[in-house]
C-alpha positions, 0 to 999 in steps of 0.5 A: 500500500502507498503511504499517506502524506502527513506533516512536513511531507504533506506541506511540501507536497501541497506546495508543489501544486499550489493551484490545488485545494486540500479538502476534507483531509483526504483529497485534493481538487482543482477546477479548470476553465477551458476556452470551449466545451470541446476543449474541456472534453479534450482535457478530460480525454488527455487526463484519462490517458495519463490516469490509465498509464498511472493506474490512478484515476481521478473523480471528474466533474464536467460542467460546460467549460469547467472541469473539476478533478478530485484526487485521493488514493482510496486504498490508502484512505487519503492523499499520497505521492501518487495523487500529487504526481497526477495533479502535476501531470494534469497541470501540465496537460492544461498548459 
């Protein structure tokens, strides 16, 4: 099982992804606003490919041009390095 982030390690990890919000003590979330609905869907498609490659899948909420990703390692019961790594990938994919 992947280790949960806590204490200084958690603070350092969250500093790497400043646009993401740490919520409920177990997850991170970020909403992206795409230029068009189709651009938002394309972002979701690209994230889906990265998630499949990492075998780590976000919760995704699509509301017209706004796409919200929520990450948590369910089997670990909270936030892990896997979530932070995928969050960085999602940031890179959004550009």
